[in-house]
Wavefront OBJ file of the C-alpha trace (Angstrom):
o trace
v -7.819 1.143 -13.375
v -8.986 0.840 -16.498
v -9.880 4.443 -17.103
v -6.059 5.719 -16.783
v -4.949 2.450 -18.428
v -7.206 4.292 -21.836
v -5.194 7.452 -21.197
v -7.853 9.129 -19.002
v -6.271 9.154 -15.941
v -7.539 8.850 -12.186
v -7.839 12.705 -11.866
v -11.110 12.105 -14.162
v -12.915 10.385 -11.960
v -12.630 12.573 -9.006
v -15.415 15.047 -8.091
v -14.525 18.471 -9.640
v -14.513 20.075 -6.254
v -11.841 17.167 -5.016
v -9.392 17.788 -7.917
v -9.967 21.385 -7.293
v -9.229 21.498 -3.264
v -6.053 19.013 -3.499
v -4.132 22.098 -5.116
v -5.515 24.718 -3.828
v -3.211 24.147 -0.449
v -0.206 25.381 -3.214
v 1.609 22.722 -2.108
v 2.906 20.524 -4.682
v 2.280 16.675 -4.704
v 5.324 14.896 -5.438
v 3.931 11.198 -6.250
v 6.004 8.313 -7.976
v 6.394 8.103 -11.820
v 4.473 4.556 -10.933
v 3.816 2.530 -8.345
v 6.211 0.285 -6.675
v 3.692 -2.982 -6.574
v 2.454 -4.744 -9.335
v -1.085 -3.657 -10.073
v -3.163 -6.722 -8.481
v -1.300 -5.954 -5.666
v -2.326 -2.667 -5.564
v -5.378 -3.497 -6.011
v -5.161 -5.736 -3.112
v -3.390 -3.234 -0.636
v -6.061 -0.369 -1.633
v -9.107 -2.699 -1.020
v -7.019 -3.590 2.599
v -6.826 0.301 3.281
v -10.566 0.544 2.469
v -11.678 -2.223 4.925
v -9.789 -0.483 7.886
v -10.377 3.631 6.905
v -13.638 3.905 4.698
v -12.799 6.404 2.409
v -9.135 6.112 2.582
v -9.370 5.625 -1.614
v -11.114 9.397 -2.146
v -8.209 10.350 0.874
v -5.406 8.910 -1.837
v -4.206 6.398 0.756
v -2.538 4.551 -1.681
v -0.585 7.202 -3.106
v 0.587 8.357 0.263
v 1.661 4.167 0.485
v 3.601 4.420 -3.032
v 5.354 7.753 -2.159
v 6.782 6.219 0.874
v 7.736 2.748 -0.620
v 10.197 4.858 -2.949
v 12.063 5.899 0.057
v 14.098 4.643 2.768
v 14.130 3.137 5.010
v 10.286 1.940 3.931
v 11.391 0.557 0.673
v 14.065 -1.874 2.403
v 11.480 -3.479 4.958
v 7.984 -2.174 4.509
v 7.746 -2.564 0.696
v 8.427 -6.132 0.917
v 6.208 -7.126 3.409
v 3.424 -5.275 1.780
v 4.151 -7.173 -1.556
v 4.163 -10.379 0.292
v 0.807 -9.348 2.601
v -0.967 -8.267 -0.718
v 0.198 -11.613 -2.452
v -1.327 -13.416 0.981
v -4.272 -11.475 0.679
v -5.753 -12.608 -2.493
v -4.009 -16.368 -1.968
v -6.199 -16.714 0.673
v -9.442 -14.991 -0.701
v -9.209 -16.877 -3.921
v -8.788 -20.589 -1.306
v -11.503 -19.212 0.881
v -14.109 -17.128 -1.112
v -13.042 -18.285 -5.269
v -12.075 -14.533 -6.281
v -9.211 -11.834 -5.697
v -9.577 -9.967 -1.877
v -10.318 -7.002 -3.963
v -13.553 -8.348 -5.495
v -14.813 -10.186 -1.998
v -17.855 -8.784 -0.017
v -17.013 -6.048 2.783
v -18.078 -8.838 5.710
v -14.764 -11.364 3.693
v -12.636 -8.866 3.702
v -12.802 -8.220 7.316
v -12.829 -11.481 8.103
v -9.434 -12.182 6.160
v -8.259 -8.844 7.574
v -9.062 -9.784 11.216
v -7.045 -13.306 10.724
v -3.490 -10.953 9.670
v -4.451 -9.232 12.789
v -4.285 -11.818 15.142
v -1.092 -13.357 13.684
v -3.348 -15.946 12.330
v -1.658 -16.424 8.517
v 1.629 -18.565 8.519
v 4.204 -17.913 5.900
v 8.333 -18.496 5.763
v 9.530 -15.007 6.512
v 6.456 -13.189 6.942
v 4.173 -12.101 10.117
v 0.971 -11.246 9.111
v 0.330 -9.004 12.300
v 3.249 -6.852 11.366
v 1.860 -6.512 8.231
v -1.550 -5.488 9.214
v -0.306 -2.813 12.214
v 2.089 -1.411 8.899
v -1.069 -1.129 6.824
v -3.184 0.148 9.739
v -0.367 3.097 10.278
v -0.089 3.724 6.751
v -3.897 4.216 6.223
v -3.636 6.578 9.292
v -0.985 8.368 8.089
v -2.333 8.427 4.920
v -5.763 9.770 5.657
v -4.823 12.402 8.097
v -1.054 13.488 7.190
v -0.068 16.018 4.957
v -1.059 16.213 1.410
v 2.086 16.781 0.132
v 2.723 13.562 0.716
v 0.339 11.773 -1.930
v -2.747 10.925 1.001
v -5.500 13.054 2.692
v -6.434 14.422 -0.730
v -8.774 17.161 -0.817
v -7.550 17.325 3.181
v -10.573 15.235 3.775
v -8.855 13.415 6.793
v -8.126 16.963 8.146
v -11.964 18.440 7.819
v -12.909 14.858 9.526
v -11.029 15.644 12.654
v -11.965 19.815 12.511
v -8.545 20.527 12.146
v -7.822 24.479 11.371
v -5.410 26.697 10.763
v -3.826 28.247 14.052
v -5.574 31.446 14.894
v -2.052 32.869 16.358
v 0.405 31.870 13.532
v 2.394 34.766 12.259
v 2.085 35.447 8.536
v 5.753 36.733 8.780
v 8.376 35.350 10.156
v 11.130 36.818 8.047
v 12.206 39.610 10.750
v 13.305 36.202 13.378
v 15.227 34.948 10.398
v 17.237 37.685 9.463
v 20.046 38.287 11.668
v 21.730 41.605 9.776
v 18.699 42.860 11.533
v 19.117 41.543 14.916
v 16.743 40.813 17.339
v 13.376 41.929 17.193
v 13.134 43.118 20.903
l 1 2 3 4 5 6 7 8 9 10 11 12 13 14 15 16 17 18 19 20 21 22 23 24 25 26 27 28 29 30 31 32 33 34 35 36 37 38 39 40 41 42 43 44 45 46 47 48 49 50 51 52 53 54 55 56 57 58 59 60 61 62 63 64 65 66 67 68 69 70 71 72 73 74 75 76 77 78 79 80 81 82 83 84 85 86 87 88 89 90 91 92 93 94 95 96 97 98 99 100 101 102 103 104 105 106 107 108 109 110 111 112 113 114 115 116 117 118 119 120 121 122 123 124 125 126 127 128 129 130 131 132 133 134 135 136 137 138 139 140 141 142 143 144 145 146 147 148 149 150 151 152 153 154 155 156 157 158 159 160 161 162 163 164 165 166 167 168 169 170 171 172 173 174 175 176 177 178 179 180 181 182 183 184 185
C-alpha cells in the first residue's frame, strides 16, 4: 500500500508473469478509480479474505469486491455491511490482541472470523453471520469469477480448478446471428 502511495503502483509488486497474464485474455478489466472503502477498512477486509481463501490477495479478490461495491444493488446493502464488519474486525482485534486485524497472527485472525461466522458479534443493526457469509461469497466469486470483474488475476482460480476452454466451442457464430442469410440448416 505504501508503494502505491509513493506512485509506484501496485502492479509493480506482482510477478512479471502475473502482470502479463492478467491482460492476456484481451478483456478490459474495469477497476474503480478508487476503492469505496477507507484504506484501514480495505486492509482488514483484504486480510479476512486471505484467511478465508489463501491466495485471495494475489488473485485480486479486493479488486473484485471494489468493482461490485460500486454497483447496485450491492452498493446499497452489502457495502455498508462490509464497512461496519471491517470496523468490528479492527475494534475486536485491538480489544483482544492490541493491534489491527490485518497485523494479527493468522490464528488470531481465524479466531475472530470464527466468532463472526457463528454470529457471536452483537451490534445494533449489524449481523455478523450475514457479514461473514457475504464476505465468503464475494471471496469465492473474486477468486473463481471472470477476470473482467477485477478478480481471478492471471486466471489463478481457473488454473487451480483445471478450467479450460470448451473443445467444441465454434470460433465464429456470426452465421447464426445474421438473419439476412437465413438459417444455416
